[in-house]
GUZA-115695 format. One record per residue (C-alpha): residue number from 0; chain; y, z, x. Coordinates in Angstrom, 1 decimal, padded with zeros to 4 digits. Each point is the difference from the previous one (the first is absolute). Layout:
<recs>
REC vomar dotor  north     up   east
REC   NUM     A      Y      Z      X
...
</recs>
This chain:
<recs>
REC vomar dotor  north     up   east
REC     0     A  197.0 -002.7 -084.2
REC     1     A -000.1  002.9 -002.8
REC     2     A  001.7  003.1  000.7
REC     3     A -002.5  002.8 -001.0
REC     4     A  000.6  004.0 -000.3
REC     5     A -003.4  001.7  000.5
REC     6     A  000.3  003.5 -001.1
REC     7     A -002.5  002.3  001.8
REC     8     A -001.3  000.0  003.3
REC     9     A -003.1  001.0 -000.7
REC    10     A -003.2 -001.7  001.0
REC    11     A  000.4 -002.5 -002.7
REC    12     A  003.7 -000.6  000.5
REC    13     A  000.1 -000.3  003.8
REC    14     A -002.5 -002.0  000.1
REC    15     A  001.0 -002.4 -002.7
REC    16     A  004.0  000.1  001.2
REC    17     A -000.9 -000.8  003.9
REC    18     A -002.6 -003.0 -001.5
REC    19     A  003.2 -001.1 -002.3
REC    20     A  002.4 -000.1  002.8
REC    21     A -003.0 -001.8  002.1
REC    22     A  000.4 -002.7 -002.8
REC    23     A  003.5 -000.3  001.0
REC    24     A  001.6  002.0 -002.5
REC    25     A  002.8  002.9 -000.2
REC    26     A -001.4  002.9 -000.3
REC    27     A  001.3  003.5 -000.5
REC    28     A -002.4  002.8  000.1
REC    29     A  001.7  003.4 -002.0
REC    30     A -001.6  003.4  000.4
REC    31     A  001.3  003.2 -001.2
REC    32     A -001.8  001.4  003.5
REC    33     A  002.6  000.4  002.5
REC    34     A -002.1  000.9  002.7
REC    35     A -002.5 -003.3 -000.9
REC    36     A  002.5 -002.7 -000.2
REC    37     A  001.9  001.8  003.2
REC    38     A -003.7 -000.2  001.8
REC    39     A -000.3 -004.0 -001.0
REC    40     A  003.2 -001.0  001.2
REC    41     A -001.5  001.2  003.5
REC    42     A -003.0 -001.6 -001.1
REC    43     A -002.1  002.9 -000.9
REC    44     A -002.7 -000.5 -002.3
REC    45     A -000.6  002.7 -002.6
REC    46     A -003.8 -001.8 -000.6
REC    47     A -002.8 -000.9  002.6
REC    48     A -000.4 -003.8 -000.7
REC    49     A -001.0 -002.3  002.3
REC    50     A  002.7 -002.7  001.2
REC    51     A  002.7  001.4 -002.7
REC    52     A  002.4  001.7  003.1
REC    53     A  000.2 -003.7  001.5
REC    54     A  001.0 -001.8 -002.9
REC    55     A  002.4  002.5 -001.1
REC    56     A  001.9 -000.3  003.1
REC    57     A -000.4 -003.7  000.2
REC    58     A  001.8 -000.5 -003.1
REC    59     A  002.6  003.0  000.6
REC    60     A  000.7 -002.1  002.9
REC    61     A  000.2 -003.1 -002.0
REC    62     A  002.6  001.6 -002.6
REC    63     A -002.3 -000.5 -003.0
REC    64     A -000.8  003.8 -000.2
REC    65     A  002.4  003.0 -000.7
REC    66     A -000.8  003.5 -000.8
REC    67     A  001.9  002.3 -002.1
REC    68     A  000.4  003.4 -001.7
REC    69     A  002.4 -001.9 -002.5
REC    70     A -001.4 -001.6 -003.0
REC    71     A  003.8 -001.0 -001.1
REC    72     A  001.0 -001.4  003.5
REC    73     A -003.9 -002.3 -000.1
REC    74     A  001.2 -000.6 -004.1
REC    75     A  003.2 -001.9  001.4
REC    76     A -002.0 -002.1  002.8
REC    77     A -003.0 -001.0 -002.7
REC    78     A -001.2 -001.8 -003.0
REC    79     A -003.4  000.9 -000.3
REC    80     A -000.9  003.5 -000.5
REC    81     A -003.8  001.2  001.1
REC    82     A -001.2  003.4 -001.2
REC    83     A -002.5  001.7  002.4
REC    84     A -000.1  003.4 -000.1
REC    85     A -002.9  002.0 -000.5
REC    86     A -001.7  000.6 -003.3
REC    87     A -002.2  003.0  001.3
REC    88     A -002.9  001.2 -002.6
REC    89     A  000.6  002.4 -002.2
REC    90     A -001.4  003.3 -000.5
REC    91     A -001.7 -001.5 -003.3
REC    92     A -001.4 -003.0  002.4
REC    93     A  002.7 -002.7 -001.5
REC    94     A  002.8 -001.6  001.9
REC    95     A  003.0  002.1  000.5
REC    96     A  003.1 -002.1 -000.4
REC    97     A  002.6  002.6  000.3
REC    98     A  001.4 -002.4  002.9
REC    99     A  000.1 -003.2 -001.2
REC   100     A  001.7  001.6 -003.1
REC   101     A  002.2  001.5  002.3
REC   102     A  000.8 -003.5  002.3
REC   103     A  000.5 -001.7 -003.1
REC   104     A  002.7  002.4 -001.3
REC   105     A  001.8 -000.5  002.8
REC   106     A -000.2 -003.4  000.0
REC   107     A  001.6  000.0 -002.9
REC   108     A  003.1  002.4  000.7
REC   109     A  000.6 -002.4  003.0
REC   110     A -000.9 -003.4 -001.8
REC   111     A  003.5 -002.3  000.0
REC   112     A -001.7 -003.5 -000.4
REC   113     A -003.1 -001.9 -000.6
REC   114     A -002.8  001.1  002.0
REC   115     A -004.0 -001.0 -000.4
REC   116     A -001.9  003.9  000.0
REC   117     A -003.3 -000.1  001.4
REC   118     A -002.8  002.6 -000.2
REC   119     A -002.1 -000.1  002.8
REC   120     A -001.8  003.2  000.2
REC   121     A -003.0  000.2 -001.8
REC   122     A  001.2  001.7 -003.6
REC   123     A -002.2 -000.2 -003.5
REC   124     A  000.4 -002.8 -002.5
REC   125     A  003.4  000.6 -001.7
REC   126     A  001.8  001.5  002.9
REC   127     A  002.5 -002.8 -000.3
REC   128     A  001.2  000.8 -003.3
REC   129     A  000.8  003.7  001.7
REC   130     A  002.0 -001.5  002.8
REC   131     A  002.0 -002.5 -003.0
REC   132     A  000.5  003.3 -001.6
REC   133     A  001.1  002.0  003.0
REC   134     A  002.2 -002.3  001.1
REC   135     A  001.9 -000.7 -003.1
REC   136     A  000.1  003.6 -000.5
REC   137     A  002.4  000.4  002.8
REC   138     A  002.1 -003.0  000.1
REC   139     A  003.6  000.7 -000.5
REC   140     A  000.4 -003.6 -001.9
REC   141     A -002.4 -002.3 -001.2
REC   142     A -001.1 -002.5  002.9
REC   143     A -002.8 -002.5 -000.2
REC   144     A -003.2  000.4  002.5
REC   145     A -003.7 -001.4  000.1
REC   146     A -003.0  002.0  001.1
REC   147     A -003.4 -001.2  001.5
REC   148     A -003.0  001.3  001.1
REC   149     A -001.2 -001.0  003.1
REC   150     A -003.2  002.5  001.1
REC   151     A -000.9  000.4  003.6
REC   152     A -003.4 -000.6  001.4
REC   153     A  000.5  001.2  003.4
REC   154     A -003.5  001.9  002.0
REC   155     A  001.3  002.3  002.4
REC   156     A -000.5 -001.0  003.5
REC   157     A -000.3 -003.7 -001.0
REC   158     A  003.1  000.3 -002.3
REC   159     A  002.4 -002.8  002.2
REC   160     A -002.8 -002.5  000.1
REC   161     A -000.4  000.9 -003.7
REC   162     A  003.7 -000.7 -001.0
REC   163     A  000.4 -003.1  001.9
REC   164     A -003.3 -001.8 -001.1
REC   165     A -001.3  001.3 -003.2
REC   166     A -002.5 -000.1 -002.2
REC   167     A  002.6 -000.6 -002.4
REC   168     A  003.7  000.8 -000.9
REC   169     A  000.1  001.4 -003.9
REC   170     A  003.5 -000.3 -001.6
REC   171     A  000.8  001.0 -003.2
REC   172     A  003.0 -000.5 -002.0
REC   173     A  001.7 -000.8 -003.5
REC   174     A  002.8 -002.1  000.9
REC   175     A  000.0 -003.2  001.7
REC   176     A  002.9  001.0  002.1
REC   177     A -001.9  002.9  001.2
REC   178     A -003.0 -002.4  000.4
REC   179     A  002.0 -003.0  002.4
REC   180     A  001.5  003.2  002.1
REC   181     A -003.4  001.7  000.5
REC   182     A -001.4 -003.6  001.1
REC   183     A  002.9 -000.6  002.4
REC   184     A -001.0  003.5  001.6
REC   185     A -003.9 -001.0  000.8
REC   186     A  001.4 -004.2  000.6
REC   187     A -001.9  000.6  003.4
REC   188     A -003.6  000.6 -001.5
REC   189     A  000.5 -002.6 -002.5
REC   190     A  000.1 -002.2  003.4
REC   191     A -003.2  001.4  001.1
REC   192     A -001.7 -000.5 -003.6
REC   193     A -000.5  003.5 -000.6
REC   194     A -000.7  000.3 -003.5
REC   195     A  002.5  001.6 -002.4
REC   196     A -000.8  001.3 -003.1
REC   197     A  003.0  000.0 -002.3
REC   198     A -000.6  001.9 -003.5
REC   199     A  001.7  002.7 -001.9
REC   200     A  001.2  003.3  001.0
REC   201     A -002.5  001.9 -001.3
REC   202     A -002.7 -002.2  001.0
REC   203     A  001.4  000.4  003.5
REC   204     A -000.1  004.2  000.0
REC   205     A -003.8 -000.4 -001.6
REC   206     A -001.3 -002.6  003.2
REC   207     A  000.6  002.9  002.6
REC   208     A -002.2  002.7 -001.5
REC   209     A -002.0 -002.1 -001.4
REC   210     A -001.0 -001.3  003.3
REC   211     A  000.2  003.2  002.2
REC   212     A -002.2  001.6 -002.6
REC   213     A -002.7 -002.9  000.2
REC   214     A  000.2  000.6  003.4
REC   215     A -000.7  003.5  000.0
REC   216     A -003.1 -000.5 -002.7
REC   217     A -001.5 -002.7  002.7
REC   218     A  000.5  002.9  002.8
REC   219     A -001.9  002.8 -002.4
REC   220     A -002.5 -002.4 -001.2
REC   221     A -001.1 -000.5  003.8
REC   222     A  000.1  003.6  000.7
REC   223     A -002.3  000.8 -003.2
REC   224     A -002.4 -002.9  001.3
REC   225     A  000.1  001.9  003.2
REC   226     A -001.4  003.0 -001.7
REC   227     A -003.0 -002.3 -001.6
REC   228     A -000.6 -001.0  003.2
REC   229     A -000.3  002.8  001.9
REC   230     A -002.7  001.3 -003.0
REC   231     A -001.9 -002.8  000.1
REC   232     A -000.1 -001.1  004.1
REC   233     A  002.3 -003.1 -000.4
REC   234     A  002.8 -000.8  002.5
REC   235     A  003.3 -000.4 -001.8
REC   236     A  001.5 -001.9  002.5
REC   237     A -002.0 -002.8 -000.1
REC   238     A -000.1  000.0 -004.2
REC   239     A  004.0  000.0  000.7
REC   240     A -000.3 -002.9  002.3
REC   241     A -002.2 -002.1 -002.6
REC   242     A  002.2  001.1 -003.0
REC   243     A  003.1 -001.4  002.0
REC   244     A -001.3 -003.4  000.4
REC   245     A  000.1 -000.5 -003.6
REC   246     A  003.4 -001.8  000.0
REC   247     A -000.1  001.4 -003.8
REC   248     A  000.3  004.1  001.6
REC   249     A  001.2 -000.9  003.7
REC   250     A -000.7  001.9  003.2
REC   251     A  003.4  002.1  000.1
REC   252     A  000.5  004.0 -001.6
REC   253     A -004.1  000.1  000.0
REC   254     A -000.6  002.6  003.1
REC   255     A -001.3  003.3 -001.0
REC   256     A  001.2  003.1  001.7
REC   257     A  002.7  002.7 -001.4
REC   258     A  001.6 -002.2 -002.2
REC   259     A  003.6 -000.7 -000.7
REC   260     A  003.4  002.0  000.7
REC   261     A  003.4 -000.7  001.2
REC   262     A  003.2 -000.4 -002.2
REC   263     A -001.1 -002.5 -002.0
REC   264     A -003.7 -000.3 -002.1
REC   265     A -000.3  004.0 -000.7
REC   266     A  003.3  000.3 -001.5
REC   267     A  000.0 -003.6 -002.0
REC   268     A -003.6  000.4 -001.2
REC   269     A  001.1  003.1 -001.7
REC   270     A  003.0 -001.8 -001.1
REC   271     A -001.5 -002.6 -002.0
REC   272     A -002.7  002.8 -001.6
REC   273     A  003.4  001.4 -001.5
REC   274     A  001.6 -003.1 -000.7
REC   275     A -002.9 -001.5 -002.1
REC   276     A -000.3  003.9 -001.8
REC   277     A  003.4 -000.1 -001.0
REC   278     A -000.4 -003.6 -001.5
REC   279     A -003.2  001.1 -001.5
REC   280     A -002.6 -001.1  002.1
REC   281     A -003.0  001.1  002.7
REC   282     A -000.5 -000.8  003.3
REC   283     A -003.6  001.7  000.4
REC   284     A -000.4 -002.7  003.2
REC   285     A  003.0  001.1  001.8
REC   286     A -001.0  004.2 -001.2
REC   287     A -002.8 -000.8  001.5
REC   288     A  001.0 -001.6  003.3
REC   289     A  002.4  002.9  000.5
REC   290     A -002.8  002.5 -000.7
REC   291     A -002.3 -002.1  002.9
REC   292     A  002.4  000.0  002.5
REC   293     A  001.0  004.1 -000.9
REC   294     A -003.5  000.8  000.8
REC   295     A -000.5 -001.6  003.6
REC   296     A  001.4  002.4  002.6
REC   297     A -002.8  002.5 -001.9
REC   298     A -002.5 -002.3  000.8
REC   299     A  000.6 -000.5  003.5
REC   300     A  000.3  003.9  000.1
REC   301     A -003.3  000.3 -001.5
REC   302     A -001.4 -002.8  002.1
REC   303     A  001.2  002.0  003.0
REC   304     A -001.9  003.4 -001.0
REC   305     A -003.1 -002.0 -000.1
REC   306     A  000.3 -000.5  003.5
REC   307     A  001.3  003.6  000.8
REC   308     A -000.4  002.5 -002.9
REC   309     A  002.3  002.6  001.6
REC   310     A  003.1 -000.6  000.6
REC   311     A  001.6  003.1 -000.2
REC   312     A  001.4  000.6  003.6
REC   313     A -000.3 -003.4  001.6
REC   314     A  002.2 -002.4  001.3
REC   315     A  000.9 -003.2 -001.7
REC   316     A  001.3 -003.1  001.4
REC   317     A  002.2 -002.2 -002.3
REC   318     A  000.6 -003.9  001.5
REC   319     A  002.8 -001.0 -002.6
REC   320     A  002.2  001.0 -002.3
REC   321     A  002.1 -002.3 -001.4
REC   322     A -001.5 -002.0 -003.8
REC   323     A -000.5 -003.3  002.2
REC   324     A  000.5 -001.4  003.5
REC   325     A  003.1 -001.5  001.5
REC   326     A  002.3  002.2 -002.3
REC   327     A  001.1  003.9  000.1
REC   328     A -000.6  000.9 -003.6
REC   329     A -001.5  003.1 -001.0
REC   330     A  000.9 -000.6 -003.8
REC   331     A -003.4  001.0 -001.7
REC   332     A -002.0 -000.8  003.3
REC   333     A -004.0  001.3 -000.1
REC   334     A  000.8  001.8  002.5
REC   335     A  002.3  002.8 -001.5
REC   336     A -002.9  000.7 -002.4
REC   337     A -002.1  000.2  002.7
REC   338     A  002.1  002.5  002.1
REC   339     A  000.3  002.4 -003.0
REC   340     A -003.8 -000.1 -000.6
REC   341     A -000.5  000.6  003.7
REC   342     A  002.2  002.8  000.1
REC   343     A -001.5  001.7 -002.7
REC   344     A -003.5 -000.4  001.4
REC   345     A  001.1  001.9  003.2
REC   346     A  000.3 -002.6  002.7
REC   347     A  002.9 -000.1  002.7
REC   348     A  001.2 -004.0  000.0
REC   349     A  000.9 -001.7  002.9
REC   350     A  001.8 -003.6 -001.2
REC   351     A  001.3 -003.3  001.3
REC   352     A  001.7 -003.1 -001.5
REC   353     A  002.0 -002.5  001.9
REC   354     A  003.3  000.3 -002.1
REC   355     A -000.5  002.0 -002.8
REC   356     A -000.4  003.7  001.9
REC   357     A  003.8  000.9 -000.7
REC   358     A -000.4 -000.6 -004.0
REC   359     A -002.9  001.9  000.0
REC   360     A  001.2  002.7  001.9
REC   361     A  003.0  000.6 -002.5
REC   362     A -003.0  000.9 -002.6
REC   363     A -002.3  002.0  002.7
REC   364     A  001.4  001.3  002.9
REC   365     A -002.8  002.3  000.6
REC   366     A -002.5 -003.0  001.6
REC   367     A -000.4 -000.8  003.6
REC   368     A  001.2 -003.6  000.3
REC   369     A -001.4 -001.6  003.0
REC   370     A  001.5 -003.0  002.1
REC   371     A -003.2 -002.1 -000.2
REC   372     A -003.1 -000.1 -001.6
REC   373     A -002.0  001.2  002.8
REC   374     A  002.5  003.1  000.6
REC   375     A -001.1  000.5 -004.4
REC   376     A -003.6  000.2  000.7
REC   377     A  000.2  002.1  002.9
REC   378     A -002.2  002.8 -001.1
REC   379     A -000.6 -000.8 -003.7
REC   380     A -002.6  000.8 -001.6
REC   381     A  000.2 -003.7 -002.1
REC   382     A  002.1 -002.7 -000.6
REC   383     A  001.7 -001.3 -002.9
REC   384     A  000.8 -004.1  000.2
REC   385     A  002.7 -000.1 -002.6
REC   386     A  002.0 -003.1  000.7
REC   387     A -000.7 -003.0  001.7
REC   388     A  002.0 -000.4  002.1
REC   389     A -000.6 -002.3  002.9
REC   390     A -000.1  001.9  003.0
REC   391     A -002.7  002.0 -002.0
REC   392     A -002.3 -003.1 -000.2
REC   393     A -001.1  000.4  003.2
REC   394     A -000.7  003.3  001.2
REC   395     A -001.8  001.3  003.1
REC   396     A -002.8  001.6 -001.0
REC   397     A -001.3  001.1  003.4
REC   398     A  003.6  001.9 -000.4
REC   399     A -000.4  001.2 -002.8
REC   400     A -003.4  001.6  000.9
REC   401     A  001.4  001.6  002.7
REC   402     A  003.1  001.4 -001.8
REC   403     A -001.4  001.4 -003.4
REC   404     A -002.1  003.1 -000.6
REC   405     A -002.0 -001.6 -002.7
REC   406     A -000.9 -003.6 -000.4
REC   407     A  001.0 -000.8 -003.8
REC   408     A  002.0 -002.5 -001.3
REC   409     A  000.9 -001.0 -003.6
REC   410     A  001.2 -004.0  000.0
REC   411     A  002.4  000.2 -003.5
REC   412     A  001.2 -003.4  001.1
REC   413     A -003.8 -001.9  000.7
REC   414     A  001.3 -001.1  003.6
REC   415     A -002.9  001.2  002.4
REC   416     A -003.5 -001.1 -000.5
REC   417     A -002.7  002.8 -000.8
REC   418     A -003.0 -001.5  002.8
REC   419     A  003.0  000.0  003.0
REC   420     A  001.1  003.7 -000.8
REC   421     A -003.6  001.3  000.0
REC   422     A -000.6 -001.4  003.3
REC   423     A  002.6  002.6  001.0
REC   424     A -001.8  002.5 -001.9
REC   425     A  002.8  000.3 -002.2
REC   426     A -001.2  001.5 -003.9
REC   427     A  002.3 -002.6 -001.9
REC   428     A  000.7 -000.9 -003.6
REC   429     A  002.5 -002.5 -002.1
REC   430     A  000.4 -001.6 -003.4
REC   431     A -002.9 -002.0 -001.1
REC   432     A -001.9 -000.5  002.8
REC   433     A -003.1  002.1  000.0
REC   434     A -002.4  001.1  002.8
REC   435     A -003.1 -000.3 -002.2
REC   436     A -000.7 -003.1 -001.2
REC   437     A -002.6  001.6 -002.3
REC   438     A  002.2  002.4 -001.6
REC   439     A  000.0 -000.9 -003.9
REC   440     A  002.4  001.4 -002.7
</recs>
């Protein structure tokens, strides 16, 4: 059993801490937010993540998981310190490391014996050197410590499964002592024959950015193909299926629609562009992926205007606000750009999301927040399906016909079949699935 301190109880820190406790380790989760820690002690989760509350309570009851606002207290009880604080995107587009630096300085001030200090947050290459310098700058006397990089690869909505049964675990170290300690922490995954990538710290730091940037490129690529499919009368869904059957390509992240959002891909793509720029390189493919993604909400609105040219004075129903299903995360969600554009066009908006409405209400208290999909579409001139929550996948079309003022649907996630909606008299559009097979460029 290892004794672990997880600094930061945001998405990464809380999920990682709970899962490591479930591995049998003693884990102390630390956060300066007193309200958050008090709520966690009462099993109130700060984020929506399926199964997380049950996992946290199980390990609290088992005496393996603890919450505190005192870093000093947690350090007294532990030997491995994971830094899992946020690294938000700065105004310039790179990763803001002020929280990482602050935590490292606190560690240096409180350090009284050897620790392994592990960076769990997504950070630019070279951050471990910053962590080392920050710790050394505040030590009252020289005390030995080691550094490690252990990037996370958690998908919101399935993070617990991702941690418990990962595709791989990346461990970057510069001493054998640190490597041995990290191997002990992940011993349960060795038993599952999970691939473990042992490498240098700088390599581990780059792996996370390289992985996320590639996924972003893949998403933007299929959205470029969707634009072409619209012009030539092809079906991007079939194109994606056929492409995905090629084992060199694979089927994941080949779904055309509104693109990527959330806390990772937008931030990490911008960060790797800045990392490359500082190193004298140009990530032109990644920059193109960012540009493509940024333009997708406008394409959705352009398609809507083809079906309903005069939007001023209309009422719109938006189904889904989170950037993807099974999360309440609205960071860089396409819904935010679409709401802004529709309001500028003079549209009155009725919206619904199963879990993200409270978060969205903080940004847009002026919207009408509804109880369910049918309440949302009542009296609406059009409906935009923005997030493919399961409860939106099989809507009663006869009921929608009765409730909506005009039967117009823009399916931004390619959920529905055009022919089926045509049977109910809907004007319908999606991404890369044109109505006219004879359409040409």
